[in-house]
N, C-alpha and C positions, 0 to 999 in steps of 0.2 A: 483433420487438428488434431493434435497429437496433447495428452495431457498426462502432465510428468508430477504425481507427486512428489514435496518436497522432502527435507530432514523431518518437520512436523509435517505428518501425511495430510491432515487436513486441508494446508496450503498446498495450493494447486499452480502449477506453472501452466500456462495452455500455448502454445505453439503452434499458431492458424496457418495455412499454405499462403504464401505470397505468391501471385501470378504479375511479371514482370516481366517488360519489354523497354522498347526505346522510348514509349509514349510515356512511363508512366508503371504504375500497378494498382491491383486490385488484392483486397485481401477482406473475406471475411470475418469481424469481429466479434460476433456474437450471433448464434444460431440456437433456439433454446430446445430442441433434441439434445445438443450434444451437452450443455449443459446439463440436463436434467439427467442425462445420462454418468455425469461426473457428480451428481449429488447436490449443482448448484441453483438453490431454489430463485424461484421467479425472481428478476429482476426490475424494480419499481422508480428508480429515481435515478437519471444522468446530470452529471455534476460535470464540469471541464474547467479548469486553472490555468492560466499562464505564468511562469513564473520566470527570473533570469538566475543565467549561473553564481550558483553559490547559496543560494536559498534553500532552505530547510522546512518544511512542513510537518510538523507532528510531534510526538507521536500521541495520534486522538483514537477515541472511541465514544461509543457512547453506553448511559446505564439503562436506558429506557430506549425500545423500541431500537433494540442493539442493530447495527447494519454489517452484513458482510458487503463486501465492494469487490468488483470484478475491475480490476486496474491496468490501464494502459499509458504510454507514454506518444500520443497522434503526431507529436513535432516535437525533434531531440533526444535528449537521452535523460535519464536519472537514474540515480538507487535507490530502487523502492524496498519497504522493510515493513514488516508484519513480525510484534512479538505476542506470544501468548499471555493472558491476562487473565486468564480463567483459574481461578481458585482451585485447588484438587486435581487441575490437568497435569496429568506426568510433565509437561514439557513446558509449564508454566516459569516463565521468565527467561525460555528460549526463544529466538527469534532466528527470521528466513531473510535470506537478502537476494534481490536479484535486478542486474540493470535492465531496466526497458525501454527500448528506443522507437526509432522511426524507419530501421531498418529489418529487425528480424521480426518488430512487431508481436512481442511475445506479451503476454498478459500475465498478472499474478491474480488468484483468487485469494482473498485474505478474510477467514468466516465470522462469522461473528464472533466477540469475546476475544478477537485480538485486538491491540492498537496496530495503528497504521502511520507510518510518517514517510517521506520522498528527499533524498537531496538531488537536486539541478546540478549535470554535469554537463551541459550544453551550453550556449549562451542564452539561447529560450528555449523551454518545453511547454508545450500544452499536454495534459494531463489529464486523461480522462478516467471517471468513476460510474460504475453501473451498481449500483447499493438495491441490496435485496428489501429494504427498509426506509422511511422518509426520516429525513435530519429532524434532529429531536434537540434543538439549542442548550435546553436546562439542563439535560442530562450528559453535555458531552463533557468528556473530562479528559486531563492527559497527562504525559510521563516523560520525565527529562531526557531527550535526545541523545544525552554524554552519560546517563547512568551507567555507573563503572562495575555495577553488577552486573547489568545486561552487557555491556563489553559490544557492542554494536559495531563494526569495523568498517566504519564511514570510510568511502574511499577520499584520496588526499584530494582537493581542488586543486586545478592547473595554477601556476606562480601568478602572483599579482589578485588572485579572486579571493572576496572576503566571504566567508559563512555570514550569511543573514535570517535570521529566526523573529519572528513577532515578538513584543514583549511577553506576551503569554507564553509563546514555547519556551521561553527563555528562564520564566519560573516554576515551570512544571515539579510536580516531586519526582523523585527518586522511587519506584517500583515497591522497596520495602516500607518506604515511609507512607505508601497510600492506604487509608483504612480500609479495611475487608468492606463498607458497605459504598465505597468508591470504586469498586472491582464488579466487574458482572456476576451475577447471582447464576 
């Protein structure tokens, strides 16, 4: 597995080897020794979501039990985003984005202290999260996916596709409006 630091070096793009033939493919999606070597902590919780074209989930993070997430798209294609929301970080307010799909099987390591979100580009997408800590719903926070200060370059949707967000994700605050006590410490 090739591990490539991104423009924010704590965010890693993992490129596993894919073995394919006329029958299909095989890919190793996680090996603890490789994750250890990359500085990724043990992963305790595995989640999966299914979403349709144009669904945007995020940008989410937790204050308590902060989670690092090793994410991948098992079916379809998404544009995945990690935003540094760690006060005092040299990359505070910066983002990294990558297309994750079921062809190349790339994964993105989103460290604790980063907000995370994705936009579905394909008709359907099954999105998998391996998390370094357990979900803590009462400490979950969100940021506006369209915050102009973040200026995330979300890819355009195909003609006729509509952007879909949850009611909560439509009302998340901009980063500059998020009180300090609602950012990871």
